[in-house]
C-alpha positions as a LaTeX table, in Angstrom:
\begin{tabular}{lrrr}
\hline
Residue & $x$ (\AA) & $y$ (\AA) & $z$ (\AA) \\
\hline
Unk1 & 107.15 & $-124.90$ & $-82.66$ \\
Unk2 & 108.79 & $-123.29$ & $-85.70$ \\
Unk3 & 106.29 & $-121.25$ & $-87.71$ \\
Unk4 & 106.50 & $-120.09$ & $-91.32$ \\
Unk5 & 104.91 & $-116.80$ & $-92.42$ \\
Unk6 & 104.56 & $-115.71$ & $-96.03$ \\
Unk7 & 104.35 & $-111.91$ & $-96.09$ \\
Unk8 & 103.21 & $-110.09$ & $-99.24$ \\
Unk9 & 104.05 & $-106.37$ & $-99.24$ \\
Unk10 & 102.87 & $-103.85$ & $-101.82$ \\
Unk11 & 105.69 & $-102.03$ & $-103.56$ \\
Unk12 & 103.54 & $-98.93$ & $-104.20$ \\
Unk13 & 105.98 & $-96.62$ & $-102.41$ \\
Unk14 & 107.69 & $-97.24$ & $-99.07$ \\
Unk15 & 104.69 & $-96.62$ & $-96.79$ \\
Unk16 & 103.68 & $-100.28$ & $-96.90$ \\
Unk17 & 107.12 & $-101.47$ & $-95.77$ \\
Unk18 & 107.01 & $-98.78$ & $-93.06$ \\
Unk19 & 103.86 & $-100.43$ & $-91.71$ \\
Unk20 & 105.10 & $-104.01$ & $-92.01$ \\
Unk21 & 108.69 & $-103.80$ & $-90.77$ \\
Unk22 & 107.97 & $-102.93$ & $-87.10$ \\
Unk23 & 105.52 & $-105.84$ & $-86.89$ \\
Unk24 & 107.91 & $-108.37$ & $-88.44$ \\
Unk25 & 110.72 & $-107.13$ & $-86.20$ \\
Unk26 & 108.59 & $-107.64$ & $-83.11$ \\
Unk27 & 107.47 & $-111.07$ & $-84.31$ \\
Unk28 & 111.08 & $-112.15$ & $-84.80$ \\
Unk29 & 111.96 & $-110.94$ & $-81.31$ \\
Unk30 & 109.15 & $-113.15$ & $-79.94$ \\
Unk31 & 109.89 & $-116.10$ & $-82.23$ \\
Unk32 & 113.59 & $-116.08$ & $-83.19$ \\
Unk33 & 113.16 & $-119.29$ & $-85.22$ \\
Unk34 & 110.35 & $-117.83$ & $-87.31$ \\
Unk35 & 110.76 & $-118.63$ & $-91.01$ \\
Unk36 & 109.94 & $-115.57$ & $-93.04$ \\
Unk37 & 109.26 & $-115.41$ & $-96.78$ \\
Unk38 & 108.61 & $-111.95$ & $-98.21$ \\
Unk39 & 107.12 & $-111.22$ & $-101.61$ \\
Unk40 & 107.87 & $-107.62$ & $-102.56$ \\
Unk41 & 109.33 & $-105.87$ & $-105.62$ \\
Unk42 & 111.27 & $-103.34$ & $-103.53$ \\
Unk43 & 115.05 & $-103.75$ & $-103.72$ \\
Unk44 & 116.42 & $-106.40$ & $-101.33$ \\
Unk45 & 118.93 & $-103.97$ & $-99.78$ \\
Unk46 & 116.15 & $-101.52$ & $-98.95$ \\
Unk47 & 114.04 & $-104.26$ & $-97.36$ \\
Unk48 & 117.02 & $-105.51$ & $-95.36$ \\
Unk49 & 117.61 & $-101.99$ & $-94.01$ \\
Unk50 & 114.08 & $-102.01$ & $-92.55$ \\
Unk51 & 113.63 & $-105.64$ & $-91.47$ \\
Unk52 & 116.08 & $-106.71$ & $-88.77$ \\
Unk53 & 116.16 & $-110.44$ & $-89.46$ \\
Unk54 & 116.88 & $-113.02$ & $-92.11$ \\
Unk55 & 114.22 & $-113.62$ & $-94.74$ \\
Unk56 & 113.79 & $-115.18$ & $-98.15$ \\
Unk57 & 112.64 & $-112.66$ & $-100.74$ \\
Unk58 & 110.55 & $-113.21$ & $-103.85$ \\
Unk59 & 111.31 & $-110.00$ & $-105.73$ \\
Unk60 & 107.95 & $-109.82$ & $-107.52$ \\
Unk61 & 105.01 & $-107.40$ & $-107.10$ \\
Unk62 & 102.43 & $-108.60$ & $-104.57$ \\
Unk63 & 99.59 & $-106.58$ & $-106.15$ \\
Unk64 & 98.91 & $-104.00$ & $-108.83$ \\
Unk65 & 98.66 & $-101.01$ & $-106.50$ \\
Unk66 & 97.92 & $-97.91$ & $-108.56$ \\
Unk67 & 99.59 & $-96.74$ & $-111.73$ \\
Unk68 & 101.10 & $-93.30$ & $-111.19$ \\
Unk69 & 102.15 & $-90.43$ & $-113.42$ \\
Unk70 & 104.40 & $-89.33$ & $-110.54$ \\
Unk71 & 104.35 & $-89.35$ & $-106.73$ \\
Unk72 & 101.20 & $-87.22$ & $-106.46$ \\
Unk73 & 99.22 & $-87.93$ & $-109.65$ \\
Unk74 & 97.34 & $-91.20$ & $-110.28$ \\
Unk75 & 96.94 & $-92.62$ & $-113.79$ \\
Unk76 & 93.23 & $-93.51$ & $-113.47$ \\
Unk77 & 92.85 & $-94.83$ & $-117.03$ \\
Unk78 & 95.98 & $-96.96$ & $-116.79$ \\
Unk79 & 94.94 & $-98.25$ & $-113.38$ \\
Unk80 & 91.52 & $-99.30$ & $-114.66$ \\
Unk81 & 93.03 & $-101.05$ & $-117.67$ \\
Unk82 & 95.56 & $-102.94$ & $-115.54$ \\
Unk83 & 92.91 & $-104.23$ & $-113.12$ \\
Unk84 & 90.47 & $-105.01$ & $-115.94$ \\
Unk85 & 93.12 & $-107.01$ & $-117.78$ \\
Unk86 & 94.07 & $-108.83$ & $-114.59$ \\
Unk87 & 90.45 & $-109.81$ & $-114.00$ \\
Unk88 & 90.20 & $-111.17$ & $-117.56$ \\
Unk89 & 93.26 & $-113.34$ & $-116.81$ \\
Unk90 & 92.43 & $-113.95$ & $-113.16$ \\
Unk91 & 92.81 & $-117.72$ & $-113.19$ \\
Unk92 & 96.36 & $-117.40$ & $-114.47$ \\
Unk93 & 97.15 & $-114.75$ & $-111.82$ \\
Unk94 & 95.66 & $-116.92$ & $-109.08$ \\
Unk95 & 97.49 & $-120.04$ & $-110.26$ \\
Unk96 & 100.82 & $-118.23$ & $-110.16$ \\
Unk97 & 100.16 & $-117.01$ & $-106.63$ \\
Unk98 & 99.16 & $-120.51$ & $-105.50$ \\
Unk99 & 102.39 & $-121.88$ & $-106.96$ \\
Unk100 & 104.42 & $-119.37$ & $-104.93$ \\
Unk101 & 102.79 & $-120.62$ & $-101.74$ \\
Unk102 & 103.33 & $-124.25$ & $-102.71$ \\
Unk103 & 106.92 & $-123.76$ & $-103.86$ \\
Unk104 & 107.86 & $-121.96$ & $-100.66$ \\
Unk105 & 106.65 & $-124.71$ & $-98.37$ \\
Unk106 & 102.95 & $-124.00$ & $-97.76$ \\
Unk107 & 103.33 & $-121.49$ & $-94.91$ \\
Unk108 & 101.31 & $-121.58$ & $-91.70$ \\
Unk109 & 99.96 & $-118.08$ & $-92.33$ \\
Unk110 & 99.83 & $-115.54$ & $-95.16$ \\
Unk111 & 100.11 & $-111.91$ & $-94.00$ \\
Unk112 & 99.67 & $-109.06$ & $-96.45$ \\
Unk113 & 99.93 & $-105.32$ & $-96.72$ \\
Unk114 & 97.80 & $-105.46$ & $-98.70$ \\
Unk115 & 97.56 & $-108.10$ & $-101.43$ \\
Unk116 & 94.10 & $-109.22$ & $-102.49$ \\
Unk117 & 95.88 & $-111.73$ & $-104.76$ \\
Unk118 & 97.62 & $-113.57$ & $-101.93$ \\
Unk119 & 94.54 & $-113.77$ & $-99.69$ \\
Unk120 & 92.69 & $-115.38$ & $-102.60$ \\
Unk121 & 95.59 & $-117.80$ & $-103.17$ \\
Unk122 & 95.78 & $-118.68$ & $-99.49$ \\
Unk123 & 92.05 & $-119.42$ & $-99.48$ \\
Unk124 & 92.52 & $-121.83$ & $-102.39$ \\
Unk125 & 95.00 & $-123.82$ & $-100.31$ \\
Unk126 & 93.12 & $-123.58$ & $-97.01$ \\
Unk127 & 95.82 & $-121.38$ & $-95.45$ \\
Unk128 & 94.60 & $-118.59$ & $-93.13$ \\
Unk129 & 95.48 & $-115.05$ & $-94.14$ \\
Unk130 & 95.44 & $-111.60$ & $-92.57$ \\
Unk131 & 95.58 & $-108.11$ & $-94.07$ \\
Unk132 & 96.80 & $-105.04$ & $-92.23$ \\
Unk133 & 97.12 & $-101.63$ & $-93.84$ \\
Unk134 & 95.84 & $-98.05$ & $-93.77$ \\
Unk135 & 94.17 & $-98.49$ & $-97.17$ \\
Unk136 & 92.95 & $-101.18$ & $-99.55$ \\
Unk137 & 93.13 & $-101.28$ & $-103.34$ \\
Unk138 & 89.41 & $-102.00$ & $-103.76$ \\
Unk139 & 88.51 & $-98.65$ & $-102.18$ \\
Unk140 & 91.14 & $-96.78$ & $-104.17$ \\
Unk141 & 90.18 & $-98.50$ & $-107.42$ \\
Unk142 & 86.54 & $-97.51$ & $-106.88$ \\
Unk143 & 87.56 & $-93.92$ & $-106.15$ \\
Unk144 & 89.60 & $-93.49$ & $-109.32$ \\
Unk145 & 88.05 & $-95.91$ & $-111.80$ \\
Unk146 & 84.37 & $-96.45$ & $-110.93$ \\
Unk147 & 83.27 & $-94.50$ & $-114.02$ \\
Unk148 & 84.68 & $-97.03$ & $-116.49$ \\
Unk149 & 82.43 & $-99.65$ & $-118.10$ \\
Unk150 & 83.32 & $-102.62$ & $-115.92$ \\
Unk151 & 84.52 & $-100.67$ & $-112.89$ \\
Unk152 & 81.90 & $-102.13$ & $-110.54$ \\
Unk153 & 82.72 & $-105.68$ & $-111.65$ \\
Unk154 & 86.42 & $-105.18$ & $-110.91$ \\
Unk155 & 85.63 & $-103.50$ & $-107.57$ \\
Unk156 & 83.38 & $-106.38$ & $-106.44$ \\
Unk157 & 86.06 & $-108.88$ & $-107.46$ \\
Unk158 & 88.68 & $-107.08$ & $-105.34$ \\
Unk159 & 86.33 & $-106.93$ & $-102.35$ \\
Unk160 & 85.65 & $-110.67$ & $-102.62$ \\
Unk161 & 89.38 & $-111.39$ & $-102.69$ \\
Unk162 & 90.02 & $-109.24$ & $-99.62$ \\
Unk163 & 87.16 & $-110.91$ & $-97.76$ \\
Unk164 & 88.85 & $-114.31$ & $-98.16$ \\
Unk165 & 91.12 & $-113.27$ & $-95.29$ \\
Unk166 & 90.31 & $-113.84$ & $-91.62$ \\
Unk167 & 90.47 & $-110.11$ & $-90.87$ \\
Unk168 & 91.55 & $-106.77$ & $-92.22$ \\
Unk169 & 93.27 & $-104.71$ & $-89.54$ \\
Unk170 & 92.78 & $-101.03$ & $-90.39$ \\
Unk171 & 95.82 & $-99.12$ & $-89.18$ \\
Unk172 & 95.31 & $-95.63$ & $-87.72$ \\
Unk173 & 95.18 & $-93.22$ & $-89.51$ \\
Unk174 & 93.46 & $-94.91$ & $-92.43$ \\
Unk175 & 90.47 & $-95.20$ & $-94.72$ \\
Unk176 & 87.13 & $-96.24$ & $-93.25$ \\
Unk177 & 86.94 & $-99.47$ & $-95.33$ \\
Unk178 & 83.19 & $-99.93$ & $-95.02$ \\
Unk179 & 83.24 & $-102.01$ & $-98.21$ \\
Unk180 & 85.09 & $-104.89$ & $-96.48$ \\
Unk181 & 84.02 & $-107.51$ & $-93.95$ \\
Unk182 & 85.81 & $-108.24$ & $-90.68$ \\
Unk183 & 87.55 & $-104.88$ & $-90.40$ \\
Unk184 & 89.10 & $-104.06$ & $-87.04$ \\
Unk185 & 90.81 & $-100.76$ & $-86.25$ \\
Unk186 & 94.23 & $-100.84$ & $-84.60$ \\
Unk187 & 96.58 & $-98.08$ & $-83.52$ \\
Unk188 & 99.41 & $-96.36$ & $-85.41$ \\
Unk189 & 102.51 & $-98.20$ & $-86.60$ \\
Unk190 & 105.90 & $-96.58$ & $-87.13$ \\
Unk191 & 109.61 & $-96.69$ & $-86.41$ \\
Unk192 & 111.64 & $-94.68$ & $-83.94$ \\
Unk193 & 115.09 & $-93.33$ & $-84.75$ \\
Unk194 & 118.15 & $-92.14$ & $-82.87$ \\
Unk195 & 118.79 & $-88.41$ & $-82.66$ \\
Unk196 & 122.17 & $-87.42$ & $-84.11$ \\
Unk197 & 123.95 & $-84.06$ & $-83.91$ \\
Unk198 & 123.73 & $-83.06$ & $-87.56$ \\
Unk199 & 125.86 & $-79.92$ & $-87.19$ \\
Unk200 & 128.76 & $-82.04$ & $-85.91$ \\
Unk201 & 128.09 & $-84.77$ & $-88.45$ \\
Unk202 & 128.14 & $-82.29$ & $-91.37$ \\
Unk203 & 130.63 & $-79.75$ & $-90.01$ \\
Unk204 & 128.06 & $-77.00$ & $-90.43$ \\
Unk205 & 127.24 & $-74.16$ & $-88.04$ \\
Unk206 & 125.06 & $-75.04$ & $-85.01$ \\
Unk207 & 122.66 & $-72.34$ & $-86.25$ \\
Unk208 & 122.03 & $-74.29$ & $-89.48$ \\
Unk209 & 118.53 & $-75.67$ & $-89.93$ \\
Unk210 & 118.47 & $-79.22$ & $-91.27$ \\
Unk211 & 115.43 & $-80.04$ & $-93.41$ \\
Unk212 & 114.78 & $-83.52$ & $-94.73$ \\
Unk213 & 113.26 & $-83.57$ & $-98.24$ \\
Unk214 & 111.57 & $-86.83$ & $-99.22$ \\
Unk215 & 108.69 & $-87.44$ & $-101.61$ \\
Unk216 & 108.61 & $-91.16$ & $-100.80$ \\
Unk217 & 109.33 & $-94.21$ & $-102.93$ \\
Unk218 & 107.64 & $-93.03$ & $-106.15$ \\
Unk219 & 109.63 & $-90.59$ & $-108.34$ \\
Unk220 & 108.70 & $-86.90$ & $-108.37$ \\
Unk221 & 110.93 & $-84.53$ & $-110.30$ \\
Unk222 & 112.11 & $-81.45$ & $-108.43$ \\
Unk223 & 114.80 & $-79.16$ & $-109.96$ \\
Unk224 & 116.86 & $-78.97$ & $-106.79$ \\
Unk225 & 119.88 & $-77.52$ & $-108.61$ \\
Unk226 & 118.01 & $-74.23$ & $-109.08$ \\
Unk227 & 117.02 & $-73.85$ & $-105.43$ \\
Unk228 & 118.41 & $-70.78$ & $-103.59$ \\
Unk229 & 121.70 & $-71.28$ & $-101.74$ \\
Unk230 & 123.28 & $-69.68$ & $-98.70$ \\
Unk231 & 120.09 & $-69.47$ & $-96.62$ \\
Unk232 & 121.54 & $-71.28$ & $-93.59$ \\
Unk233 & 119.44 & $-74.33$ & $-94.45$ \\
Unk234 & 120.97 & $-77.72$ & $-95.17$ \\
Unk235 & 118.66 & $-79.90$ & $-97.23$ \\
Unk236 & 118.95 & $-83.65$ & $-96.64$ \\
Unk237 & 117.91 & $-86.09$ & $-99.34$ \\
Unk238 & 117.42 & $-89.84$ & $-99.28$ \\
Unk239 & 118.72 & $-90.10$ & $-102.86$ \\
Unk240 & 122.04 & $-91.91$ & $-103.13$ \\
Unk241 & 123.52 & $-88.97$ & $-105.04$ \\
Unk242 & 122.74 & $-85.46$ & $-103.81$ \\
Unk243 & 121.90 & $-82.73$ & $-106.35$ \\
Unk244 & 124.73 & $-80.46$ & $-107.49$ \\
Unk245 & 123.91 & $-77.83$ & $-104.92$ \\
Unk246 & 126.10 & $-76.55$ & $-102.05$ \\
Unk247 & 123.33 & $-76.91$ & $-99.47$ \\
Unk248 & 122.24 & $-80.46$ & $-100.32$ \\
Unk249 & 123.63 & $-83.59$ & $-98.68$ \\
Unk250 & 122.61 & $-87.21$ & $-99.22$ \\
Unk251 & 121.93 & $-89.47$ & $-96.24$ \\
Unk252 & 124.16 & $-92.11$ & $-97.82$ \\
Unk253 & 127.13 & $-89.74$ & $-97.76$ \\
Unk254 & 126.41 & $-88.92$ & $-94.13$ \\
Unk255 & 126.03 & $-92.64$ & $-93.34$ \\
Unk256 & 122.77 & $-92.00$ & $-91.52$ \\
Unk257 & 119.53 & $-93.94$ & $-91.93$ \\
Unk258 & 116.31 & $-92.30$ & $-93.03$ \\
Unk259 & 114.59 & $-92.85$ & $-89.68$ \\
Unk260 & 117.58 & $-91.39$ & $-87.79$ \\
Unk261 & 117.41 & $-88.39$ & $-90.14$ \\
Unk262 & 113.74 & $-87.97$ & $-89.21$ \\
Unk263 & 114.68 & $-88.06$ & $-85.54$ \\
Unk264 & 117.55 & $-85.60$ & $-86.02$ \\
Unk265 & 116.33 & $-82.96$ & $-88.47$ \\
Unk266 & 114.52 & $-79.71$ & $-87.70$ \\
Unk267 & 111.72 & $-80.15$ & $-90.24$ \\
Unk268 & 110.53 & $-82.32$ & $-93.12$ \\
Unk269 & 109.33 & $-81.53$ & $-96.65$ \\
Unk270 & 107.22 & $-84.32$ & $-98.13$ \\
Unk271 & 103.83 & $-85.35$ & $-99.53$ \\
Unk272 & 101.03 & $-86.89$ & $-97.44$ \\
Unk273 & 102.02 & $-90.52$ & $-96.94$ \\
Unk274 & 101.55 & $-92.86$ & $-94.02$ \\
Unk275 & 105.18 & $-93.59$ & $-93.15$ \\
Unk276 & 106.61 & $-90.07$ & $-93.17$ \\
Unk277 & 103.56 & $-88.40$ & $-91.60$ \\
Unk278 & 103.36 & $-90.85$ & $-88.69$ \\
Unk279 & 107.11 & $-90.95$ & $-88.13$ \\
Unk280 & 107.23 & $-87.14$ & $-88.17$ \\
Unk281 & 104.61 & $-86.98$ & $-85.41$ \\
Unk282 & 106.38 & $-89.66$ & $-83.39$ \\
Unk283 & 109.53 & $-87.53$ & $-83.37$ \\
Unk284 & 107.71 & $-84.18$ & $-83.03$ \\
Unk285 & 109.00 & $-82.87$ & $-86.36$ \\
Unk286 & 107.02 & $-80.15$ & $-88.17$ \\
Unk287 & 106.10 & $-80.85$ & $-91.78$ \\
Unk288 & 105.71 & $-78.88$ & $-94.99$ \\
Unk289 & 103.68 & $-80.97$ & $-97.40$ \\
Unk290 & 102.67 & $-80.86$ & $-101.05$ \\
Unk291 & 99.01 & $-81.83$ & $-101.22$ \\
Unk292 & 98.03 & $-84.80$ & $-103.40$ \\
Unk293 & 94.55 & $-83.19$ & $-103.73$ \\
Unk294 & 92.60 & $-86.23$ & $-104.94$ \\
Unk295 & 94.32 & $-88.90$ & $-102.78$ \\
Unk296 & 91.49 & $-90.38$ & $-100.64$ \\
Unk297 & 93.80 & $-91.16$ & $-97.73$ \\
Unk298 & 95.04 & $-87.57$ & $-97.48$ \\
Unk299 & 92.27 & $-86.11$ & $-95.24$ \\
Unk300 & 92.90 & $-88.83$ & $-92.65$ \\
Unk301 & 96.67 & $-88.29$ & $-92.74$ \\
Unk302 & 96.45 & $-84.49$ & $-92.55$ \\
Unk303 & 93.93 & $-84.68$ & $-89.73$ \\
Unk304 & 96.25 & $-87.02$ & $-87.82$ \\
Unk305 & 99.19 & $-84.67$ & $-88.38$ \\
Unk306 & 97.22 & $-81.62$ & $-87.25$ \\
Unk307 & 95.93 & $-83.39$ & $-84.15$ \\
Unk308 & 99.33 & $-84.72$ & $-83.11$ \\
Unk309 & 101.87 & $-82.32$ & $-84.56$ \\
Unk310 & 102.46 & $-79.37$ & $-86.87$ \\
Unk311 & 102.00 & $-79.27$ & $-90.63$ \\
Unk312 & 101.58 & $-76.60$ & $-93.30$ \\
Unk313 & 100.71 & $-77.06$ & $-96.96$ \\
Unk314 & 102.99 & $-75.70$ & $-99.70$ \\
Unk315 & 102.27 & $-75.23$ & $-103.40$ \\
Unk316 & 103.87 & $-77.06$ & $-106.34$ \\
Unk317 & 105.45 & $-73.74$ & $-107.35$ \\
Unk318 & 107.06 & $-73.26$ & $-103.93$ \\
Unk319 & 108.48 & $-76.77$ & $-104.01$ \\
Unk320 & 109.72 & $-76.48$ & $-107.57$ \\
Unk321 & 111.45 & $-73.14$ & $-106.97$ \\
Unk322 & 112.80 & $-74.09$ & $-103.55$ \\
Unk323 & 111.68 & $-70.75$ & $-102.12$ \\
Unk324 & 110.85 & $-72.31$ & $-98.79$ \\
Unk325 & 113.00 & $-70.34$ & $-96.35$ \\
Unk326 & 110.08 & $-68.21$ & $-95.12$ \\
Unk327 & 107.85 & $-71.28$ & $-94.86$ \\
Unk328 & 110.50 & $-73.18$ & $-92.89$ \\
Unk329 & 111.02 & $-70.25$ & $-90.49$ \\
Unk330 & 107.27 & $-69.84$ & $-90.02$ \\
Unk331 & 106.92 & $-73.57$ & $-89.40$ \\
Unk332 & 109.66 & $-73.62$ & $-86.77$ \\
Unk333 & 108.08 & $-70.68$ & $-84.92$ \\
Unk334 & 104.72 & $-72.40$ & $-84.64$ \\
Unk335 & 103.96 & $-73.80$ & $-81.25$ \\
Unk336 & 101.20 & $-76.23$ & $-80.47$ \\
Unk337 & 100.98 & $-79.04$ & $-77.96$ \\
Unk338 & 102.25 & $-82.14$ & $-79.75$ \\
Unk339 & 100.60 & $-85.22$ & $-78.31$ \\
Unk340 & 102.77 & $-88.28$ & $-77.78$ \\
Unk341 & 101.85 & $-90.88$ & $-80.39$ \\
Unk342 & 101.57 & $-94.36$ & $-78.93$ \\
Unk343 & 102.46 & $-97.03$ & $-81.50$ \\
Unk344 & 99.89 & $-99.52$ & $-80.21$ \\
Unk345 & 99.27 & $-100.94$ & $-83.69$ \\
Unk346 & 102.55 & $-102.86$ & $-83.63$ \\
Unk347 & 101.54 & $-105.00$ & $-80.65$ \\
Unk348 & 97.92 & $-105.29$ & $-81.79$ \\
Unk349 & 98.84 & $-106.67$ & $-85.22$ \\
Unk350 & 101.55 & $-108.89$ & $-83.72$ \\
Unk351 & 99.13 & $-110.45$ & $-81.26$ \\
Unk352 & 96.57 & $-111.11$ & $-84.01$ \\
Unk353 & 99.23 & $-112.86$ & $-86.09$ \\
Unk354 & 100.29 & $-114.99$ & $-83.12$ \\
Unk355 & 96.67 & $-115.88$ & $-82.42$ \\
Unk356 & 96.18 & $-117.11$ & $-85.99$ \\
Unk357 & 99.43 & $-119.07$ & $-85.90$ \\
Unk358 & 98.37 & $-120.91$ & $-82.77$ \\
Unk359 & 94.87 & $-121.79$ & $-83.97$ \\
\hline
\end{tabular}
């Protein structure tokens, strides 16, 4: 039987795609004829670089996510206003989501990471739905916006929408999600890359340390051009154009994927985020991270990193100035037993999707 899945992916950074792609890739390997429709505002070329199969894309946001000042600072007031306005116009939002499902052939199953809108729309049409993610927007909305006049009303609305789904699979590491019904914890999800010889690829000395710098899919300004040079460190960036700096190279210019860069580098500079933290531990790469301070998922991510790998916090001033040589050297000298991370979440989510398809 040929199945049709409608998958709604949050475009709040790349961590959501990092969780979804391995599951969709495994599903397509099990069901080559699977029809896949993806709703996500992330650029089609980026999605295609993660998802190894044909799909139809609706390039529209699947949810509101959070409004951000930059990659590490949440706009709490703006977030509250956006969700409050959406609730006031909820019927219009719901009708639009229902039309998407009807126009794209009434799928057999709606899968989200992690759209409360699409689970509500699926319920309207009697289509089963499933969420899987390390966080949910109801919990994050409550954390940042509970103090506003109608914060509790918006929170309860989001919870009700999430609970329209059959289950919410909480990916490890992730929030507790005690506010939701039918939550089941599954293992980590991530990608594995191929290790490349970066000194040969770049023509640099074998003694060079290669450090990947990535703050994720949400912009965060760093004045890379003023960073120190000539420290025997080559900084790798996922930006298409590398900064005007002799020790910076873009992955595009090297023709190497992000996940292969993770597998090949000596260390990573980033912020706490699901995709990079989990993929760093998978490949046993030490991490320097800029704390997000008030991000509720951060304690779970940092705990996971410390239990399974090596990570040290850096300050905004260190990152801005680029004076990281000592921190990189210290990081690379640290030795701790790095546990192998088993990506059991991929199979667990895949099997739950297959179960719902066959019901």
